[in-house]
N, C-alpha and C positions, 0 to 999 in steps of 0.2 A: 616105565614108558617104552613102548616098542620103537624101534628105529625103522623108518620107511626106506624104501629103495632109493627115493630121491635124495636122502641124506647120506647115502653111502657111495654113490657113484654119479659120474657126470652123464648127462643125457647125450645122445648122439649129435644133435644140433650144436650143443655146447662144445663138444669135442672138435667139431668142424670149425667152430668159432675160435677155439683156442689155437688150432693149427693156423688158421688165417691170421690171427692176431700175432702169433709167434713170428711168422715170416715177415709180416708188415713191420713189426717193431724191429726185427733184426736188420732189415734193409734200411728203414728210416733212421734209426738211431745209430746203426753201425756206420753208415756213411757220415752222419752228422758228427759222431765222435772223432772221425778222422780229419776234421777241418783244421785242427791244430798242426797237422803235418804240412799244411800249405803255407803257414805263416812265414817260415824262413825262405823257401824258394820264391814265393811271390814278392815278398818284401825286397829280396836281393835283386830280382829281375827289374823291378820298377823303381827301385831306390826309395821305397816307403820306409818310414819308421815303424816300429812294432805297434805303435798306437793306432796306425791307420787300419791294419788288418784286425786288431783287437776291437776297435770301435765298431767295425762292420759286424763282427760276430756278436758283440754286445748288443747292438741294435736288433740283430736277429733274435736273440733271447728275449729282449724286452718286448718286441712286437709279438713274438710267439706267445708270451704270457698275456699281453694286452688283448689279443684277439681270441684267446682260448675260451673265455666265458661265452662269447658270441658263437664261436664254433660249437661249443658244448650245447648251447641252447638249440642250435640248428639240428645237431645230432639227436637231442632229446625229442624234437618235434618231427623230423623227417626221416630219422634212421641213420645209424652210423655208417652203413655201407656207402651211401651216396656222398656223405661228407668226406670219407676217407678216399674215395675214388677221385673226387675233385682235388683233394690234397695231393694225391699222387701225380696228377697232371701238372699242378703248380711246382712241385718238387723237380720234375723233369725240366721244366722251363727255367727254373732258377739255377740249376746246375749247368745247363747249357749256356746261359748268359754269363755265369761265373767263369766258365772256361775261356771266355774272350774278354774278361775284365782287365783292361789295361789302364783304366782310369779309376779314380777313387769313387766317383759318383756311380759308375756302373757296378763296382764291387758292392757299394752300399745298397743298390737296387736289387742285385741278384742274391748275394749272400745274406744281406740284411732283410730287405722287405719281402721278396718273393719266397725265399726259403723259410723265413720266419712264419709267414702265413701257412706255408705247406706243412710245417712241423706241427702247427696247432691242430691240424686235421689228421695227422698220421702218427701221433705219439700217444703217451700214456693216458692223458685225461679222457680222450674219446674211446680208446680201445679197452682200457681197464674198466671204464664205466659200463661199456657194452657187456664185457665178461661178467662183471659184478652183478649186473641187472639180471643176467640169465642164470646165474649160479644159485643153488640153495644157500640160504644165509649161513648155515653151519660150514659150508665149503667155500664161501666167498673169498676168504683170505688166501686159501690155497690156490684157488683158480687165478686170482690176481697175481700171486707170487709166480705161478708157472708162466703167465704171459709176460711179466716183468723180466723174468730170467731170460726169455728169448731175446729181448733187446740187448742184454749183456753178451749173449752168444754171438749176436751180430757184431758187437764191438770187438770181440775176440777174433772173429774171422776177418772182418773188414779192415781193421787197422794194419796188420801186416800186408794184406792185399793192396791197400791204398799206397803203402810205402813202396812196395814192389812196382806198382804202376807208375808212381812218380819217378822212381829211379830209372826205369827202363823206357818209359814213353814220355816223361815230362808231366808237369802238373796240369797243363791244359787238357791233354788227352786223357789223363786219369779222371778228370771231372766229367768228360764226355762219356767214358765207360761207366762211371757211377750213375749218370743220368739214364743210361740204357738199363742198368740193373734196377734202379728205383722204379722204372716203368712197370715192373711186375706187381707193384702195389695195386695198380688199377684193377686187374682181374681178380687179385686176391681179396679185394674188398667185398666181393659177392659171397664170400664165405661167412660174412658177419650178419647172419640172419637168424640166429637162435632167438626164440621168443623169450620174453621176460618171465622169470619164475613167478608163479602165482601161488600164494599160500592157500592152504585148505579152507581157511576162514574168510577168503576174499569175497565170497558171495554175501556174507553178513555185512561187509563194508561197501557193497556195490552202490548203495544210495548215499554214501558219504560224498559231499561236494568236493570237487577238485579245487586246489588253490591255484591262483595265477602266478606267473613268474614274479610279479611285483610283490605279492604276498610272501612267497617263499624267500625272496631276497631280504625283505624287511625282517623276517624271523631270523635269518642267518646272521645279518649284520647286528642284530640286537643280542646275539648269543655270544657271550664273552669267550667261552672255550673254543668256539669256531675261529674267533679272531686271534687267539693265542696260537692255535694250530697253524694258521696262515703265517704268522710271524715266524714260527719255528721253521717252516719250509723255506723261508728266505735264506736261512743259514745253509741249508743243503745246496741251494742254487749257487751261492757265492763260492762255496768250497769246490764243488765238482767242476764248475766251469773254469775257475782259476787253475786247477790242476790239469784239466783236460786240454786247455789251450796253451798254458804257459810252462808246464813241467818239462816238455821236450826242449823248449828254449832254455830253461833253467839248467838242464843237464848239459846242453851244448856250451853254455857259459862256463861250466865247470870241467870242460875237456872231454866230455863224452860225445859219441857220434849220434846221428839221428836214430839209428836202430835201437839204441838204449831206451830212448823215450817211447819208441813204438812198442818195444817189449813190455815196458812198464804199463802202458795203456792196455795192451792186450791181456796182461795178467789181471788188471783191474776188471776187464770184461769177463775173463774166464771165471774168476772167483766170485764175481758178482752174481753169476748164475746160482752158485750155492747160497750166497747171501740173501738174494731176493726171494728165492724159494723158501729158505729157512724162515725168513721174516714173515712171509705169508702164512706158513704153517704154525709158527709160534703165535702169530696174531690171532689165530682161531682158538688158542688155548689160554693165553695170558693177556694182561692189560697192554693194549697197544701204546698208550701214552708212556707207560713205564719202559717198554721196550725202546721207544724213541729216545727217552732220556739216556738209556745205556748206550745207544748207537752214537749219539752226539758226544757223549763223554769219552767214549773209546776213540772217536775220531780225533779229538783234541789231544789225548794221550799219545796217539800214533804219530801225529804231526810233530809234537814236541820231541818224541824219541828220534824221529827221522832227522830233525835238525841238530839234535845233540850228538848223534853218533857220527863217526867219520864217514864221509861220502864214498861209497864204493858200489860195484855192481850188486854185491850181496844186500846192502842196505836199500838200494833202489828197488830191487826185485821183491824184497821182503815188504817194503812199503807198498808196492803195488798189490801184493797178495792180501795184506791186511785191509788196505783201503778198498779193495775189491769186495771183500766180505761186508763192508759197511757202506758201499758206494750208493746204490739205489735201493737199499733195503728199506729206506724211509718211504718209498713210493707206495707199496701195497699196504703198509701200516697207515699212512696218512689218508689214502683213499678209503680204506676200510673204516676209519673213524668217521669220515664224512658220511659214508653209507649208514653207519649205525646211528648217527645223529639225526639224519634227515630222510632215511630211506633211499630207494634207488630211482624213483621217478625223475627227480631233477639232479641226479648224481653227476652227470657229465658237466652241467653248468656250474654246480657248486664246487666240484673238483677243479674246474677251470679257474674259478676265483681264487682258490687256495694256491693253485699252480702259478697264478699271476705274481704272487709274492715271491715264489721260488724264482721266477724269471727276473724280478727286480734284483734279487741277489745275484743271479747269473750275469745280468748287465754289469753290475759293479765289479764282480769277480773277474770278468773278462776284460773290461775297459781299464779298471784301475791297475790290473796286473801289467798291462802294456804301458800305461802312463807312468807308473812307478819305475819301470825298467828304463824308459826313455830318459827320465829325470836323474835317476840315481845309478843306473847301470846294474841294479840288483832287484830282488823281490822281497827284501827283508821286511818292509812294512806290511806287505800283503800277507806274508806268513804269520805275522803277529796278529793281524786282523782275523785270520782264519782260526787261530787258537782262541781268541776272545769270543768269537762267534760260536765256537763249540760250547763254551760255558753258557752262553745265552740260550743255545738250543736245549741244554739240560734244564735250565730254570723255567723257560716258558711252558714246557710240557708238564711241569708240575701242576699247572692250572688247567690242563686239558682233561676232560672226561669223555666217556663214550655214551653218556645217557641219551636215550632217544628223545628228540624234540618233536619230530614229525614221524608218524607211523606210516608204513607202506599201505 
């Protein structure tokens, strides 16, 4: 069988979309991953316990996930560029209000409510679905991996930048500067206009009736592999938010300075570029559920090793490198499975539903980390939970397959 040009290269509109998605994810997620660096200075200035800031970020993640299916449905109906542009506006407003948050309610409003809604429109579910919809099926995983890697590059760049801004200008000014940077999302959204890929046999299916949102939701919720996939993504959310928010504080508790945690998170971002791209590439060649089983198993082994070895700069940085390779490699694989199951027409909405469970895990990873630290002065119980959840992540993906339920 001959290979067409569409199968071997990306179209020019898709390349523009990848560039736009790359910069949007780098800004949106790069700034978001730096929120853990604000925990200590803001808590010290206003006399808050760790739980106060942790709960605001936990609400951010929960709301992000809860709104995501609705944001996805809007993107499926009206187009990604409009949804992303509105998200960019909300993100600017949220960061601006967070910079003057001297009370708990204002912190919850800005960092929790407004930024949570903004992230639902400027992060993976909307952007990867747009990319996946425009890419040829044989290159869908690679395209999603490229876009996912961009978010990691943003983390690598923005984390040390955020730390420098906080050190030299204070946490409030750092948030104002971040708001100015994230405003670039608004014009970049207009690059998200690549048309959906149309299969050569699409004309034969032209008379096939379209399903309503209610019908596709009923099919999805009655499909057990889809539910197992959603449960597995909860594990990812718990682990990455616990580490992203609390590992800098964990290291400070053990005598390291703030720069050590920042370097850790920057290493995670740097090596996640390799991890997410590789996961997307491997997902086009091998079973995505099997790859996810390996990823969650390796996460558990890595966490156990980190806790068992003597704590030093070498073990911290090695932990950052390995976790970086495993960090968001789950994202292109999980979204790719959803696309294979249900096609790309409702991909943003269905990916948003799976992502909601990710954010439930994120809520508990962020909040329980702070609560456990306030009660016990350490993070021991949450570390144990992370290990147990890694085992759960391996088991549930045994019941996931990529069989198509709805054809494009």
